[in-house]
C-alpha positions in Angstrom: 0.0 0.0 0.0 1.5 3.4 -1.0 2.2 6.0 1.5 -0.5 8.6 2.1 0.1 12.4 2.6 0.1 12.0 6.4 3.0 9.5 6.2 4.9 11.6 3.7 4.5 14.7 5.9 5.8 12.7 8.9 8.8 11.5 7.0 9.7 15.0 5.9 9.2 16.3 9.4 11.5 13.6 10.9 14.2 14.4 8.3 14.1 18.1 9.0 14.3 17.6 12.7 17.1 15.0 12.4 19.2 17.3 10.1 18.6 20.2 12.5 19.8 18.3 15.6 22.7 16.7 13.7 23.9 20.1 12.7 23.7 21.3 16.4 25.5 18.2 17.6 28.2 17.7 15.0 28.9 21.2 13.7 28.0 23.5 16.5 28.5 21.3 19.6 25.3 22.7 21.2 22.8 19.8 21.3 19.3 20.5 22.4 18.0 16.9 22.9 19.4 13.7 24.4 21.0 11.0 22.4 18.0 8.8 23.3 15.5 11.2 21.8 17.6 11.5 18.6 17.9 7.7 18.3 14.1 7.4 18.7 13.4 9.8 15.9 16.0 8.0 13.7 14.4 4.6 14.5 11.0 5.9 13.5 12.3 7.3 10.2 14.1 4.1 9.3 11.0 2.1 10.1 8.9 4.3 7.8 11.4 4.2 5.0 11.6 0.4 5.2 7.8 0.1 5.1 7.6 2.7 2.2 10.8 2.4 0.2 9.4 4.8 -2.5 10.0 7.6 0.1 13.7 6.9 0.4 16.0 9.6 -1.0 19.8 9.7 -1.2 20.0 12.6 1.2 17.8 11.1 3.9 19.3 10.8 7.4 18.0 7.3 7.4 20.7 6.4 4.9 23.3 7.0 7.5 22.8 3.5 9.1 24.2 1.7 6.0 22.7 -1.0 3.8 23.3 -4.5 2.5 27.0 -5.5 1.9 28.6 -4.7 -1.5 30.6 -7.3 -3.5 33.3 -4.7 -4.3 34.0 -1.1 -5.1 33.7 0.7 -8.4 36.6 3.0 -9.5 36.3 6.8 -9.7 38.5 9.2 -11.7 39.5 12.2 -9.7 39.0 15.6 -11.3 41.3 17.4 -10.5 44.0 14.9 -9.5 44.5 14.6 -5.7 48.1 15.6 -5.3 50.2 14.8 -2.2 52.2 17.5 -0.2 55.9 18.1 0.2 57.1 17.9 3.8 59.2 20.1 5.9 60.6 19.2 9.3 62.0 22.5 10.7 61.2 26.1 10.7 64.3 26.8 8.7 63.0 24.5 5.9 59.6 26.3 6.1 61.3 29.6 5.6 63.3 28.2 2.7 60.0 27.2 1.1 58.7 30.8 1.4 61.9 32.1 -0.1 61.5 29.8 -3.1 57.9 31.1 -3.6 59.1 34.7 -3.4 61.7 34.1 -6.1 58.9 32.8 -8.3 56.5 35.7 -7.4 58.7 38.5 -6.1 56.0 41.2 -6.4 53.1 39.2 -4.8 51.7 39.8 -1.4 51.8 36.5 0.5 49.4 35.6 3.3 49.2 32.0 4.6 46.5 29.7 6.1 47.8 27.3 8.7 45.7 24.2 9.3 46.2 21.2 11.6 47.1 18.2 9.6 44.7 15.5 10.7 46.1 12.0 10.5 43.3 10.2 8.7 42.2 9.1 5.2 41.9 11.7 2.3 38.5 11.7 0.6 36.9 13.5 -2.3 33.2 14.5 -2.2 31.2 15.4 -5.2 27.8 17.2 -4.8 25.4 17.4 -7.7 22.4 19.7 -7.2 23.7 20.1 -3.7 23.2 16.4 -2.8 26.1 14.1 -2.1 26.6 12.1 -5.3 30.0 10.4 -5.0 32.6 10.0 -2.3 35.9 8.5 -3.3 39.2 7.5 -1.5 42.4 9.1 -2.7 43.7 5.9 -4.2 46.7 6.7 -6.3 45.7 10.3 -6.7 44.2 9.8 -10.1 41.8 6.9 -9.4 40.1 6.0 -6.1 37.4 3.7 -4.8 33.8 4.8 -4.8 32.9 4.6 -1.1 29.7 6.7 -1.3 27.6 4.3 0.7 30.1 4.3 3.5 30.5 8.1 3.4 26.8 8.5 3.9 27.1 6.9 7.3 29.6 9.6 8.5 27.4 12.1 10.3 29.7 15.0 9.8 29.5 14.6 6.0 26.4 16.5 4.9 24.0 14.6 2.6 22.5 17.8 1.3 24.1 21.3 1.3 22.4 24.6 2.1 20.9 26.6 -0.8 23.8 29.0 -0.7 26.2 26.3 -1.9 27.0 25.9 -5.6 24.9 23.3 -7.4 28.0 21.4 -8.6 30.8 21.2 -6.0 33.9 19.0 -5.3 35.5 19.3 -1.9 38.4 17.4 -0.4 38.7 16.4 3.2 40.0 14.0 5.7 38.0 11.1 7.4 39.3 10.1 10.8 38.4 8.0 13.8 38.2 10.1 17.0 40.7 9.1 19.7 37.9 8.3 22.2 36.1 6.1 19.7 39.3 4.3 18.9 40.0 3.6 22.5 36.5 2.3 23.1 36.7 0.1 20.1 40.0 -1.5 21.3 38.6 -1.9 24.8 35.7 -3.9 23.4 38.0 -6.0 21.2 40.2 -6.7 24.2 37.2 -7.9 26.3 36.2 -10.1 23.4 39.8 -11.6 23.2 40.3 -10.1 19.7 43.5 -8.6 18.3 43.8 -4.9 19.0 43.9 -2.3 16.2 47.3 -0.6 15.6 46.3 3.1 15.5 43.3 5.3 14.5 44.7 6.1 11.1 45.1 2.5 9.9 41.7 1.6 11.5 40.1 4.5 9.6 41.7 3.3 6.3 40.3 -0.2 6.8 36.9 1.0 7.9 36.2 3.3 4.9 36.8 0.3 2.6 34.6 -2.2 4.4 32.0 -3.7 2.1 29.4 -3.6 4.8 28.3 0.0 5.3 26.4 -1.0 8.5 29.7 -1.9 10.1 31.1 1.4 8.9 28.2 3.2 10.6 29.0 1.4 13.9 32.6 2.7 13.8 31.5 6.4 14.3 34.0 8.0 11.9 34.2 11.7 11.5 35.3 14.1 8.7 36.5 17.6 8.1 36.9 19.3 4.8 39.8 21.6 3.8 39.6 22.4 0.1 37.1 23.5 -2.6 37.3 22.7 -6.3 34.6 24.9 -7.7 35.2 28.0 -9.7 34.1 31.6 -8.9 33.1 31.0 -5.3 35.9 33.0 -3.6 39.2 34.6 -4.2 41.0 33.4 -1.1 41.3 30.0 0.6 40.3 31.5 4.0 37.0 32.6 2.4 36.5 29.1 1.2 36.9 27.7 4.7 34.3 30.2 6.0 31.9 29.3 3.1 32.3 25.6 3.7 30.9 26.0 7.2 27.9 28.0 5.8 27.2 25.4 3.2 27.0 22.7 5.9 30.4 21.2 6.3 32.6 20.7 9.3 35.8 22.7 8.5 39.2 22.0 10.1 38.7 23.2 13.7 42.3 24.5 14.0 43.1 26.9 11.2 44.4 30.5 11.2 44.9 33.2 8.6 48.6 34.4 9.0 50.0 37.6 7.8 53.5 36.2 7.5 55.6 33.1 8.1 56.3 34.3 11.6 52.7 33.9 12.5 52.7 30.5 10.9 55.6 29.4 13.2 53.8 30.8 16.2 50.8 28.6 15.2 53.0 25.6 14.9 54.6 26.1 18.2 51.3 26.6 20.0 49.9 23.3 18.7 53.1 21.4 19.3 51.9 20.8 22.9 48.2 21.4 22.6 47.7 18.8 19.9 47.6 16.0 22.4 44.4 17.4 23.8 42.6 17.2 20.4 39.9 14.6 19.6 41.9 13.4 16.6 45.5 12.5 15.9 47.6 15.2 14.2 51.2 14.9 13.0 51.8 18.4 11.8 50.5 21.6 10.2 49.6 22.2 6.6 50.6 25.7 5.3 48.9 27.1 2.2 49.0 30.3 0.2 45.7 32.1 0.8 45.4 33.9 -2.5 43.8 31.5 -5.0 45.0 33.4 -8.1 48.5 33.3 -6.8 48.2 29.6 -6.2 47.2 29.1 -9.9 50.3 31.1 -11.0 52.6 29.0 -8.8 51.2 25.8 -10.1 52.4 22.3 -9.1 55.1 19.7 -9.7 54.2 16.2 -10.9 53.3 15.2 -7.4 52.6 18.2 -5.2 51.4 21.8 -5.4 54.1 24.5 -5.0 51.7 26.7 -3.0 51.3 24.3 0.0 53.6 22.4 2.3 53.2 20.2 5.3 55.3 20.9 8.5 55.8 17.6 10.3 56.2 17.5 14.1 59.2 15.6 15.4 58.4 11.9 15.9 57.9 10.7 19.5 60.6 8.6 21.1 60.9 6.0 23.8 63.5 3.6 25.4 63.2 -0.2 25.4 65.3 -3.3 25.1 66.2 -5.5 22.1 65.1 -9.1 22.7 66.0 -10.6 19.3 67.0 -9.5 15.8 65.1 -11.1 13.1 65.3 -11.0 9.3 62.7 -10.1 6.7 63.1 -11.0 3.0 61.5 -8.5 0.5 60.4 -8.9 -3.1 63.8 -7.9 -4.5 65.5 -10.4 -2.2 66.8 -7.7 0.1 67.4 -8.9 3.7 66.1 -6.4 6.3 67.0 -6.8 9.9 64.2 -6.2 12.4 64.5 -5.7 16.1 62.1 -7.6 18.3 61.5 -5.3 21.4 60.2 -5.4 24.9 56.7 -3.8 24.5 56.8 0.0 25.0 54.1 2.6 24.5 55.0 5.4 22.1 53.1 7.6 19.6 49.8 6.3 20.8 50.4 2.6 20.3 52.3 -0.3 21.9 55.4 -1.1 19.9 57.1 -4.5 19.8 59.1 -4.3 16.5 61.4 -1.7 14.9 63.1 -1.7 11.6 66.9 -1.6 11.4 66.7 -0.6 7.7 69.8 -2.5 6.5 72.9 -4.2 7.8 75.2 -1.2 7.1 72.9 1.1 9.1 72.7 -1.6 11.8 76.4 -1.9 12.0 76.9 1.9 12.1 74.5 2.1 15.1 76.0 -1.2 16.4 72.7 -2.6 17.5 73.0 -5.9 19.5 70.6 -8.3 21.1 70.1 -7.2 24.8 70.9 -3.5 24.0 68.8 -0.7 25.5 67.8 1.4 22.5 65.9 4.6 21.8 63.1 4.1 19.2 61.3 6.7 17.2 57.8 6.5 15.7 57.1 8.9 12.9 54.8 8.2 9.9 55.7 4.5 9.7 53.7 1.7 11.3 56.9 0.0 12.2 59.1 2.4 14.2 62.9 2.6 13.8 65.8 2.4 16.2 67.5 5.8 16.5 70.4 5.0 18.8 71.9 2.5 21.2 72.3 3.6 24.9 75.8 2.3 25.4 75.8 3.0 29.1 73.3 0.2 29.5 75.1 -2.4 27.4 76.1 -5.7 29.1 79.8 -6.6 29.3 79.3 -9.9 27.5 77.5 -8.3 24.5 78.6 -9.5 21.1 78.1 -7.8 17.7 75.4 -9.3 15.4 76.7 -11.2 12.4 75.3 -10.5 8.9 73.7 -13.6 7.5 75.6 -15.5 4.8 72.6 -17.4 3.6 68.9 -16.6 3.2 66.9 -17.5 6.3 64.0 -18.6 4.1 65.4 -20.7 1.3 69.0 -21.2 2.5 70.5 -19.8 -0.7 73.8 -17.9 -0.4 73.3 -14.1 -0.2 75.1 -11.5 -2.2 75.9 -7.8 -2.1 76.2 -6.0 -5.4 79.0 -3.4 -5.8 77.9 0.1 -4.6 74.8 -1.2 -2.8 74.2 -1.5 0.9 71.5 -4.2 0.6 72.4 -7.9 1.2 70.2 -9.9 -1.1 69.0 -13.4 -1.7 69.6 -13.9 -5.4 67.4 -17.0 -5.7 64.4 -15.9 -7.9 62.5 -18.9 -6.7 62.9 -18.1 -3.0 59.4 -18.5 -1.4 59.8 -15.1 0.4 60.7 -13.3 -2.8 57.9 -14.9 -4.7 55.4 -14.1 -2.0 56.4 -10.5 -1.7 56.4 -10.0 -5.4 52.8 -11.3 -5.6 51.8 -9.0 -2.7 53.4 -6.1 -4.6 51.8 -7.1 -7.9 48.2 -7.1 -6.4 48.7 -3.9 -4.3 46.6 -0.8 -4.8 49.1 1.3 -6.7 49.9 -1.7 -8.9 47.3 -4.1 -10.4 44.8 -3.3 -7.5 43.4 -6.9 -7.1 41.1 -6.7 -4.1 40.6 -9.6 -1.7 44.1 -11.1 -1.8 45.8 -10.4 1.5 48.9 -11.9 2.9 47.1 -14.9 4.6 45.4 -15.8 1.3 48.5 -15.5 -0.7 50.2 -17.9 1.8 47.3 -20.3 1.5 47.4 -20.3 -2.4 51.1 -20.8 -2.4 50.8 -23.6 0.1 48.3 -25.4 -2.0 50.4 -25.0 -5.1 47.8 -22.8 -6.8 50.3 -20.0 -7.3 53.9 -20.1 -8.5 54.4 -16.4 -9.2 52.2 -13.4 -10.1 51.6 -14.7 -13.6 49.7 -17.7 -12.3 47.0 -15.5 -10.8 45.5 -15.5 -14.3 45.2 -19.3 -14.3 43.1 -19.4 -11.1 39.6 -20.8 -11.5 36.7 -20.3 -9.1 36.6 -24.0 -8.5 40.2 -23.9 -7.3 39.2 -21.6 -4.5 35.7 -22.6 -3.3 36.9 -25.6 -1.3 39.7 -23.9 0.5 39.4 -23.1 4.2 37.8 -19.6 4.7 36.6 -19.4 1.1 33.2 -19.7 -0.4 31.3 -19.2 -3.6 31.0 -15.4 -3.2 34.6 -14.7 -2.1 35.9 -17.0 -4.9 33.7 -15.3 -7.5 34.8 -11.8 -6.2 38.5 -12.6 -6.5 38.1 -14.0 -10.0 36.2 -10.9 -11.0 39.0 -8.7 -9.5 41.6 -10.7 -11.5 39.5 -10.3 -14.7 39.4 -6.5 -14.2 43.1 -6.4 -13.8 43.7 -7.7 -17.3 43.2 -4.1 -18.6 45.4 -2.0 -16.3 46.8 1.4 -16.7 50.2 0.9 -18.3 51.9 2.9 -15.4 50.2 0.6 -12.9 51.4 -2.5 -14.7 55.0 -1.1 -14.9 54.9 -0.5 -11.1 53.4 -4.0 -10.5 56.3 -5.7 -12.3 58.6 -4.6 -9.5 61.4 -3.2 -11.6 64.0 -1.9 -9.2 64.0 1.9 -8.7 60.8 2.3 -10.7 58.2 3.7 -8.3 54.7 4.6 -9.4 55.8 8.1 -10.3 58.6 6.9 -12.7 56.3 4.2 -14.0 53.8 6.9 -15.1 56.5 8.9 -16.8 57.7 5.9 -18.7 54.2 4.9 -19.7 53.4 8.4 -21.0 56.6 8.5 -23.0 56.7 5.0 -24.5 52.9 4.2 -24.6 53.3 0.4 -24.6 55.5 -2.2 -23.1 57.0 -3.3 -26.3 58.4 0.2 -27.1 59.7 0.5 -23.5 61.5 -2.9 -23.8 63.2 -1.8 -27.0 64.3 1.6 -25.7 68.0 2.4 -25.5 69.7 3.9 -22.5 69.8 7.3 -24.3 66.0 7.2 -25.0 65.3 6.3 -21.4 67.5 8.9 -19.9 65.9 11.5 -22.2 62.6 11.1 -20.3 62.3 14.0 -17.8 62.6 12.5 -14.3 64.4 9.3 -15.4 68.1 9.0 -14.5 70.9 6.6 -15.2 70.0 4.3 -12.3 66.4 3.8 -13.5 67.4 3.5 -17.1 69.9 0.8 -16.3 67.4 -1.1 -14.1 64.7 -1.0 -16.9 67.1 -2.2 -19.5 68.4 -5.1 -17.3 64.8 -6.1 -16.4 63.8 -6.6 -20.0 67.1 -8.3 -20.8 66.5 -11.0 -18.1 65.2 -14.3 -19.6 63.0 -15.0 -16.5 61.3 -11.6 -16.8 60.7 -12.0 -20.5 59.1 -15.4 -19.8 56.8 -13.9 -17.2 55.8 -11.1 -19.5 55.0 -13.6 -22.3 52.7 -15.4 -19.8 51.0 -12.2 -18.9 50.4 -11.4 -22.6 49.1 -14.9 -23.2 46.7 -14.4 -20.3 45.2 -11.4 -22.0 46.9 -8.6 -19.9 47.1 -5.4 -21.9 50.5 -3.8 -22.4 49.3 -0.5 -23.8 47.9 2.8 -22.4 44.2 3.0 -21.6 44.0 6.2 -23.7 45.5 4.5 -26.7 43.0 1.7 -26.5 40.2 4.2 -26.8 41.8 6.0 -29.7 42.5 2.8 -31.6 38.7 2.0 -31.7 36.2 3.4 -34.2 35.0 6.4 -32.1 33.8 9.7 -33.5 35.8 11.8 -31.0 38.9 9.5 -30.8 41.9 11.3 -29.3 40.2 14.7 -29.0 40.9 16.5 -25.7 38.1 18.2 -23.8 38.0 20.2 -20.6 34.7 21.0 -18.8 34.1 24.2 -16.8 31.2 25.9 -15.2 27.7 24.5 -14.5 25.8 22.5 -17.1 22.0 22.9 -17.0 21.0 19.7 -18.8 23.3 17.2 -17.2 25.9 16.9 -14.4 29.5 17.4 -15.5 30.3 13.9 -14.5 27.6 12.6 -16.9 29.0 14.8 -19.7 32.5 13.5 -19.0 31.3 9.9 -19.2 29.5 10.6 -22.5 32.5 12.2 -24.0 34.8 9.4 -22.9 32.3 6.8 -24.4 32.8 8.7 -27.7 36.6 8.3 -27.5 37.4 11.7 -26.1 40.0 12.4 -23.4 38.6 14.6 -20.7 41.2 16.6 -18.7 41.0 19.0 -15.8 43.3 21.8 -17.0 43.4 23.8 -20.2 46.7 23.7 -22.2 47.8 24.0 -25.8 47.0 20.3 -26.3 43.3 21.0 -25.4 41.0 20.7 -28.5 37.7 22.0 -26.9 36.6 23.7 -23.7 33.0 23.2 -22.9 31.9 26.3 -20.9 28.7 26.2 -18.8 27.3 28.9 -16.6 29.8 30.8 -14.4 32.8 29.6 -16.4 35.9 31.1 -14.8 39.6 31.2 -15.3 39.7 28.2 -17.6 37.5 30.1 -20.1 39.9 33.0 -20.1 42.9 30.7 -20.5 41.2 28.9 -23.4 40.6 32.1 -25.2 44.2 33.2 -24.7 45.5 29.9 -26.1 43.1 29.9 -29.0 41.3 26.7 -27.8 37.8 26.3 -29.4 35.1 27.0 -26.9 31.8 25.1 -27.0 28.5 26.1 -25.3 26.4 23.5 -23.6 24.1 23.4 -26.7 27.2 22.8 -28.8 28.1 19.9 -26.6 24.6 18.3 -26.7 24.6 18.6 -30.6 28.0 17.1 -30.7 27.1 14.1 -28.6 23.8 13.7 -30.5 25.7 13.5 -33.7 
């Protein structure tokens, strides 16, 4: 039976009251009703929406409780790209950063905004018609996971914005787990005899990517926003932060507009001690140029904006004793010594292991079993040993001997000239094989979900994997009968493997584990050589000619493709249907009317969201970018088109109206 007007009116009343009280509680910290009264209203709304599903809307507070589990996450392209930040570790480095900016813009007035750097998970939020349409994790900066259902459960993320907000809006922010929530969560796990979570940041990262949004809702995550990507809304970043609050967001609670770098340093020093009183973990302060026009002139490098930098507080330290020194074997065969420690609380967690980096560093510090050491916990999950406290060393202490054989396979180790790493050179070493598979399936590589360390061990133990190429020979029937697997988990993994057959070329290059080729260098090589065959045939001179690629990377790439074992594995990948070319070139190679044409969208479109226009253009073979350049073929300018329109006219780029775009797509 459909809902009558009385029920519709009650649902609308409940929604308005819940949004009002949520705003008081989460944004203004001035609640007017008890938690029990709030929960009773929420329960009534949920019951009515379940009885009358035709009344459910995406922006209803009832959607904050989560829904049925998903089978996996869709991928979202970020526009613009989510860049990382360069770090500074002293006020002197911060002042050097300002001097570099002044050399680039000597006549510009520079004011700064200082913001507390929340230690959480970056997220991009897209609002269409002022309603939350898409929430995505940062991923690799270009592509992230669509976690919209999970984001809707976070009460400090508005589902609908105020009428003063732009119709189309992209904001960037940080999702985090409040310290009190994290402590209560671990207390409950301890009582249940479950393994404790490491820290709030890692727990947040795991939570936002849970497939069951109901479980996400129970974790009580929070979020703040810190950046706006909509044109013509303000001329200064500080104005954006004020507008964000008016539109319905929770802005960073600790920010300040600073007239000069001296005020920034005062802000940093103030929070160096007060930060421990906050409801969230923070590891530093982000400093940004306030003037948005100046930001645009300063631009960005390939990985970070020039107009912003992160000041990182000194890591916390503690003293403890080395119980044992173990060895880890990585995917390149490198042997890494690891100190097993007496448990010590530092940086908000209990630490029992610390990396010793390599045997040269270990010998320089002269770390021995039984030593009392000072450890430091910075941004790493595994802390590091800073120094040995020699006054506490026992008289019968003996130096630690560097292994002569791999502790996993027993093969003799080697140390190449000019390198500090001691390596197992056995390509079939189980540890090397396992770590190369873990790297191959990781997020920045082939991004195969559902294949963690325990499962890789299991598949290797059952002989279902020999190396990463054998992933593509797995069948659902191989997995269903294994302990801990079922029909759904097996089907999901096979589906993930199938999707990975058409990777971005840069991701594939990174996945191959070529020494010294990180994902940044992998993207540069992919853009230059466009397919794996061309890269394999490249000479040293051609490789070095790529901006950002040096002698070491060039030599490593050439040696990788010269190795018979690597060539055999590549042949197996090709036979398995893994694509070796760029995604953009696959589109251009097809019979598409706009193949290879470069578009940029700006302003508000009346007939469709920009995301829909982007998908339509890409379906026709076009490449849709976020910035106007001499390579841009067309700029589509909607209402309130801003600086991109001016730049397009200056560069002579053809400008299309929304009607032009509709006619083009119709044709």
